[in-house]
N, C-alpha and C positions, 0 to 999 in steps of 0.2 A: 893883294894880299888879303888888306881888311875886310874889303869887299865881297873877299867872297865867303868870309866864314862868317860873316851876318849872314845873307843868304843858306849859307850852310846849317843856322842854326836854327833860319825860321824854316826851313824845310825839314827839318827834323822835330820841331816848334807843332807845329804843322799837321803831323804825317800821326805823332804822339799821343793827336787831338784829334783826330777821326778813327785812329786805331780803339779812345779808347768812349767815342760816340757809338764805331759800330758794338762795339764791345758789350757797352749800356745797354742799346736797343737790340739786342742777339734776342731772342728767343729762349726762354728757358725750359728745362725741362717738366714737365709734369709731374706731378707725386701723384698716383696711383696705387690702388689698390692692388698687389694680383695672386692668382693662382694656378698651382700648378697642374695638367691634365693628368688622371692615373686608374689605375686601372681597380674597382670595385665592383660590389653587388646592392645592385636598387631596389629598391621595396617603393611599390605605388602602394599607400592607404588612402583611406579614409579615418581621417582622425578624427571623436567625439569620444564626450563623456558619456561616462555609461555607472552602475552601481550593480554591486551583487545582490544575490537575494537564493536563498533556502530554494531547489530546486521541488522539495512535496513537502509545505505547509500544511500540520495536520488541524482545523477548531474540534478542539474537544464540547461535546454540547450534552446537556440530558435531555437522558434518552423519555423523562416521565417528571411527571410535575412535581414539587415534595418540596421542604423547607431544607435549603442547602445549606450544610456549617462549615465553618472556616475552614476554608483552603489558608496551610500552611505551606503551601511551595510558593518559590519566588523566582524568579526571570533565570537564568544563567542555570538552573538543578539540575542535577540528570535526571531521566528516568529512565526504568527495563519494559520491556515491553510483559505486558501480563502479568507483572506483579506489582507493579510501581500504582499507589493509589495516589488518585490525582482527585477526588472529590466525595464525598459522601454526602447521598439525601437519603429524609426517611420522608415518611409522610406528614403533610402537612400536618399543623394542630389544628382542632377544631374549632370551634367557637368556646370561649371559657363560658363556664354557667355561673348566675347570679348566685348569692344564698339562698332563696328558695327554691332554688331549681336544682340545687346543690341535696337542699333536704328531698326535695322526693323525689328525685335519684337514690338516695340514699335508702330511702325506703324503700321500692321497689326493688332492691337487689335484694333489702333484709323480707321483705315479703317472698320473693321467686328461691333466698334459701330454706325458709319455711316451708313452698311448699315443698321443695326437696328432700326437708327432713320426714313431711309429714305420709308420701311418698313410700318412701323405705318402708317401715315397717308391714302395710300392705303387699306391695313387692313380696318381702318375706312372708307372708301370710300366703300367698298366692306360689310362693314353690313349693311349702309345706307341703299345702292341699295337694301340688299337681304329684310331689312326689309319692305320696302317700296314695291316689288312683292309679298310681305307676307298678307304686308294691301289687295292689287290690288286682289289677291286669293280670298280670302274670302268672297269681294264684287260680286266679279263676280258670284263667288257658287252660293249666293242669286238668284243671277240675273238670272242666270241660273235654278235655280229651279223657279222662277217667268214663268221664258220664257220671260225674258228679257235681252236676248243675246242667240244668236247660240253657239253650241257643238262650233261649230272652234273659235270660237271668245276665247270662254272657253280655251279648248287648248293648243292658244296661250299663254294666260296668266297667263297659267299652267307650260308653258312649257319654260317663262321667270323669274317664280319662281324657277324656278329647276339649271335655269345657272346662277341665280343668287347665287339662293347657293352652287353650286360649284365653286362659287368665289369666295364669304367668303373662303370657308376652303381651296382653293388656297390660298388664303391670311395669314392664318392664318399660314399653314405652311412656307410658306417665312419668319414668322415672329420664328418660333419655330427656323430652318435650321436658320434666322441670329444668334438667341440667341446661338447658338450653336459655330458656327462661332468666335462667340464676346470671347465666356467658353472659344473657343482653345487657339483661343491669349493670353489669359490673362496665361492659363496652359503653356505656352512658359514662360513666365518673372517669374513664381512663385518659389523660391525659388534657382532665379540664380545667382543672385548679393550678389557680397560680402558683408557677414554685416555689420553693424557697434558698432551694438551688441550683439554677440556673446553668452550671456544670455538666449538674444532671440527668438536662435533655439534651445536652451536646455529647454525651457518650455514641459512639460512635459502632457497639458490639454490642446494639440492645435487640437483639433477633430481629428488627422491621425496617434496618435503614438498606442502603442499595448502594453500592461501590461501585464505582466508575474508576478502571483503571487506564492504562494507556496502553496503545496498539502501539508505538513504538519505543526503540533502545533513540534516546536520541536528547534534546534539553529542553526546560521549559522557554521560549520564546516570549511571550508574553500572560498575566492571567488579569483576566477580564470583569469578574469577579470573584472578590477576592474577599469580605466580608460575608457573613453569613444572609443569606435572605430569603422569601419567596419562590422561586421559579419554576417557570412553565416551562413542558417540554421544549426540547428544542434550542434552548437561550445558550449560545454562547456562552462557554465556563474558562479557560484557553488556549494559549492557541501552541503546537510542539513543530519539532522540526530536527535534522541535524547538521551544526556549524561547518561541517566539512563536509556536506553535500551541497556546494555549492557551483553559483550558474553567472554570466553576467547577461544584465540587461545594455541594453545600450541602442535609443533610436537616434538612426540618420539620416538623413534626407532623404526620399523617395527618389530620387534624380540617383542621389546612389546606391541605393537599394539595390539598384536593377546592376550591378556592375559585382555584386558580391558574392559567393555562392557557398554555396553550405562547406564546409568541408575546408571552408578557407585557414589560413593562419594568421593566429591577431597578438598583436603580446600590448601586454596590460603593464602600462607606466603610475609612477609618483601612485605609488597605493597603499603607499607607505611599507615597505621594505626596501632592500637592498640592489632586487636586481630586475627587471622587469617578469611577470613571467608568461606563462604561454598560456593557448589558448588555442579551439576551432568554430570555427560558426558551426553550429548544430541546423539551425533555424533561423530564414528569414521571414518572417510572417507575415503572411500574407492580402493582410490588412491595417490600413495606413488613420493614420490619423489626424485632426488640426491641431499647431501649437504653436505658439505666442510667444517670437521672437523675443529677448529684450530688447532689442530696435524697436518691438512694435507693429513685426512683421508677423501676417499668417505665412505659417510655414507644410508643410505636410510633410510628413514621419513614418519613418517605421522603424520595429521592435527587430533589433538583429538579438539573438540567443544565443554564446557563444557560453562552449562546458570549458574548464581550466581542464590544463594536459596536466600540470605540476603535483607533485601528491601532497596530503591534506598535512603534512611535516613543514613544507617549505611556505606556507602562506598558515602558519598558527592562529596569528593575529586576524586573519581576515574573517568577517564576523557577519552577519544580515541587513543590506542597503547602506554596504562603504563602498563612496566612490571610488572609479578609479578612471584613469585615461587609457582610454583604447585604439590601438592604429590594426584599423583591418586591410587585409594586405587583397591588393583585385591584380596585380602585380606581380614579376620581378623579373629582374635581368642576375644570370653571375658571372662574374669577367667582365664588368661589360666597361668601358670606357665613358667614366664618366665624366664631365662638366659642371660645375655651380649655376644655379641656373639665372644667379645674378651677376653672369659672365654674357646674357643672353640676352638681347634686339632683334626687332624687327625692322626692316628695313625690306623697299623696296616687294615686302610680303613675303621675306623669305626671312633664317632666323639665321644671322652676323654673330660673330663674338671679332674683339679687338687680341690680334694675336701677336705677340713680343717679339719678332728679331733685331737685333744687333739694336735692340734699344731702343728701338721707333716702333709703333701702333702699327698694325697692318687691319682694315678691315676683310677681314675672315669671312666667307660663307657656310655650317652648318648647314650637316641635316641630325635632323635631332630625333629619338625612337621615343620608349617609354620614357615620362618626369611625373617629379613629386614637385610639394611644392621649394623644396632646394636642390637641388639634384638629376638630372638629362641623360638621356647613354646620348651617343656619338656616335654616327652610325659612320658621316663622312666629314672631312673637310681637319680635321682635330688629329694631333697625334700622340701618342703616353710621352709625357713630358713637356710637351708642350706651354710656355705661360698665357696666359690670357688675362685680362682686365676684367678686374670685378666691378662694378656698382658705374661703371665710364660715364664719364660730367662730360656740357658742353663742349670741352675743352680739348678734350680729346681728339684727333680728326685721322681721317689715314695718312700715314706718312710721320706723325706727332712723336715730336721724343717722347721719354717717356720714365725715369726712377720708382724705384719701390718706394714708396710713404715710411716701410718700417727698414728703409735699407740695405734690405734683401737682392 
């Protein structure tokens, strides 16, 4: 009896040891991240940074040479077409005269004034003689009609009248010449003396200034020349534009540009607002350019121009030259069966996933349609509500027991 109990004891202990060893060496389920296959919309996009720009900018320049008065406008100031005076250009000052030149010019002015005064009595005498000759002519014409004078006497009086008229006209010409000479002498002194009141020279209503008015309704973007200065024709003064009339410039790789069509939908994110903005591709520029990437690699880039769809009220704080993150939609699928791209991997030249069936990973071949960086459209191989493994490690094999890392 004792021998039998001893054997039974050792048998139980042996079974316990074998069971413990078997349990110890039994493979544990592999912890994995899982995702459930579902339906939704899939967007295939080209993602690049872009910047806003005002659609139409106007650089206002001076149409003539002259002295520019100080511009009082600042960036951000509103302007109205044909009303707001942007700048005032006045004739450039001639060379300043020294004391001797000024004295000579003043003497010429006084001489011209004296000549004008000397002509005035001569003109008055000629006017009186012409008036007397005219009266004599009328009287002799009546006498000639009544045979009171001869034709010869009448012709002498007529000749005297004509001579008096020519003398009057010559006197008037002399007066005009004297007036012109006086104006010329005054012009030599005009704006040539150093002014004791500099602000007097900056008056914008002195009659000889040229006012430049705004060509558009909008705002001042930049002021190129704020201080008073002598400028030449064509000098840039200000840049104007309408900050509400924005477009977006996005440079993309030329290999991506060939997939972008005018009218394509664009999502503008991380621009500073609470929700993304909508846009539409207006133009894919036909010419590319070379750009050096941050890694020092030469890339061929192409500019894509996007029109904003959202009204200005939805983007009031968005201005010229602001950065945005753009997603240009090149393809889309509605109500598609979607699998995360992190679940896909290649095996024997085909796309496969690890589908979870009864707690075990089953390698399953799938057919993939449209895809982006995060999601792919499943054409066949999976069904809605199937669960797949994300980022499968080398510990996961076909038939491996798995469990959710999060416990779900």
